[in-house]
C-alpha positions as a Markdown table, in Angstrom:
| # | Residue | x | y | z |
|---|---|---|---|---|
| 1 | Leu | 117.3 | 49.6 | 136.3 |
| 2 | Glu | 114.5 | 49.6 | 133.7 |
| 3 | Asn | 112.2 | 51.5 | 136.2 |
| 4 | Asn | 115.1 | 54.0 | 136.8 |
| 5 | Thr | 115.5 | 54.6 | 133.0 |
| 6 | Ile | 111.7 | 55.2 | 132.6 |
| 7 | Leu | 111.8 | 57.7 | 135.5 |
| 8 | Met | 114.8 | 59.5 | 134.0 |
| 9 | Asp | 113.0 | 59.8 | 130.7 |
| 10 | Lys | 109.9 | 61.2 | 132.4 |
| 11 | Leu | 112.1 | 63.6 | 134.4 |
| 12 | Lys | 113.8 | 64.9 | 131.2 |
| 13 | Lys | 110.3 | 65.3 | 129.6 |
| 14 | Val | 109.0 | 67.2 | 132.6 |
| 15 | Gln | 112.1 | 69.4 | 132.8 |
| 16 | Gln | 111.8 | 70.2 | 129.1 |
| 17 | Glu | 108.1 | 71.1 | 129.6 |
| 18 | Asn | 109.2 | 73.2 | 132.6 |
| 19 | Glu | 111.8 | 75.1 | 130.5 |
| 20 | Glu | 109.2 | 75.7 | 127.7 |
| 21 | Leu | 106.7 | 77.0 | 130.3 |
| 22 | Lys | 109.4 | 79.3 | 131.7 |
| 23 | Ala | 110.2 | 80.6 | 128.2 |
| 24 | Arg | 106.4 | 81.3 | 127.6 |
| 25 | Met | 106.2 | 83.0 | 131.0 |
| 26 | Asp | 109.1 | 85.3 | 130.1 |
| 27 | Lys | 107.5 | 86.1 | 126.7 |
| 28 | His | 104.2 | 86.9 | 128.5 |
| 29 | Met | 105.9 | 89.1 | 131.1 |
| 30 | Glu | 107.7 | 91.0 | 128.3 |
| 31 | Leu | 104.5 | 91.5 | 126.4 |
| 32 | Ser | 102.8 | 92.6 | 129.6 |
| 33 | Arg | 105.5 | 95.2 | 130.2 |
| 34 | Gln | 105.2 | 96.5 | 126.7 |
| 35 | Leu | 101.4 | 96.7 | 127.0 |
| 36 | Ser | 101.6 | 98.5 | 130.3 |
| 37 | Thr | 104.0 | 101.0 | 128.8 |
| 38 | Glu | 101.7 | 101.5 | 125.8 |
| 39 | Gln | 98.7 | 101.9 | 128.1 |
| 40 | Ala | 100.5 | 104.6 | 130.1 |
| 41 | Val | 101.4 | 106.4 | 126.9 |
| 42 | Leu | 97.8 | 106.1 | 125.6 |
| 43 | Gln | 96.4 | 107.2 | 129.0 |
| 44 | Glu | 98.6 | 110.3 | 128.9 |
| 45 | Ser | 97.6 | 111.1 | 125.4 |
| 46 | Leu | 93.9 | 110.6 | 126.3 |
| 47 | Glu | 94.3 | 113.0 | 129.2 |
| 48 | Lys | 95.9 | 115.6 | 126.9 |
| 49 | Glu | 93.1 | 115.2 | 124.3 |
| 50 | Ser | 90.5 | 115.5 | 127.1 |
| 51 | Lys | 92.0 | 118.8 | 128.3 |
| 52 | Val | 92.1 | 120.1 | 124.7 |
| 53 | Asn | 88.5 | 119.0 | 124.1 |
| 54 | Lys | 87.4 | 120.6 | 127.4 |
| 55 | Arg | 89.2 | 123.9 | 126.5 |
| 56 | Leu | 87.7 | 123.9 | 123.0 |
| 57 | Ser | 84.3 | 123.2 | 124.4 |
| 58 | Met | 84.5 | 126.0 | 126.8 |
| 59 | Glu | 85.8 | 128.3 | 124.1 |
| 60 | Asn | 82.9 | 127.3 | 121.8 |
| 61 | Glu | 80.4 | 127.9 | 124.6 |
| 62 | Glu | 81.9 | 131.3 | 125.2 |
| 63 | Leu | 81.8 | 132.2 | 121.5 |
| 64 | Leu | 78.2 | 131.0 | 121.2 |
| 65 | Trp | 77.3 | 133.1 | 124.3 |
| 66 | Lys | 78.9 | 136.1 | 122.8 |
| 67 | Leu | 77.2 | 135.5 | 119.4 |
| 68 | His | 73.8 | 135.1 | 121.1 |
| 69 | Asn | 74.3 | 138.2 | 123.2 |
| 70 | Gly | 75.6 | 140.3 | 120.3 |
| 71 | Asp | 79.0 | 140.7 | 122.0 |
| 72 | Leu | 81.0 | 139.3 | 119.0 |
| 73 | Cys | 82.8 | 141.6 | 116.6 |
| 74 | Ser | 80.5 | 144.6 | 116.9 |
| 75 | Pro | 81.5 | 147.4 | 114.5 |
| 76 | Arg | 81.9 | 149.9 | 117.3 |
| 77 | Lys | 84.5 | 147.6 | 118.9 |
| 78 | Leu | 86.4 | 146.9 | 115.7 |
| 79 | Ser | 87.1 | 150.5 | 114.7 |
| 80 | Pro | 85.9 | 153.8 | 116.2 |
| 81 | Ser | 85.6 | 155.5 | 112.8 |
| 82 | Ser | 83.2 | 152.9 | 111.3 |
| 83 | Pro | 79.6 | 154.0 | 110.8 |
| 84 | Ser | 77.3 | 153.0 | 113.5 |
| 85 | Val | 74.9 | 150.9 | 111.4 |
| 86 | Pro | 73.4 | 148.1 | 113.4 |
| 87 | Leu | 74.0 | 144.6 | 112.1 |
| 88 | Gln | 70.9 | 142.6 | 111.5 |
| 89 | Ser | 71.4 | 139.0 | 112.5 |
| 90 | Pro | 69.8 | 136.2 | 110.4 |
| 91 | Arg | 67.6 | 135.3 | 113.3 |
| 92 | Asn | 66.0 | 138.7 | 113.3 |
| 93 | Ser | 65.6 | 139.1 | 109.6 |
| 94 | Gly | 62.3 | 138.4 | 108.0 |
| 95 | Asn | 63.7 | 136.5 | 105.0 |
| 96 | Phe | 65.9 | 134.0 | 106.9 |
| 97 | Ser | 65.9 | 130.6 | 105.3 |
| 98 | Ser | 67.3 | 127.4 | 106.5 |
| 99 | Pro | 70.4 | 126.2 | 104.7 |
| 100 | Thr | 69.8 | 123.4 | 102.3 |
| 101 | Val | 71.4 | 120.1 | 103.1 |
| 102 | Ser | 72.6 | 118.0 | 100.2 |
| 103 | Pro | 72.2 | 114.2 | 100.7 |
| 104 | Arg | 75.3 | 112.2 | 100.4 |
């Protein structure tokens, strides 16, 4: 009888631990679901940002190419009545100086 009582106490203790572990597992599963959802949202956001960055990078390259090749905002293209005075780029001017950088 005494042995049975000891075993019943151990059984109750093990069942209680089992319930606590099940509760912890449920919490972990819920947290895992939340993190998966957040990861999916962040992945989608990252993909959108990457597309925007790629588009802006391509646009920047195009503008730099146009600037380098003199294809950007030439006076003849802006208005037909403007005088045809060639613009002198800072690269070609003799008095070009580097911009000063202020230390921070």
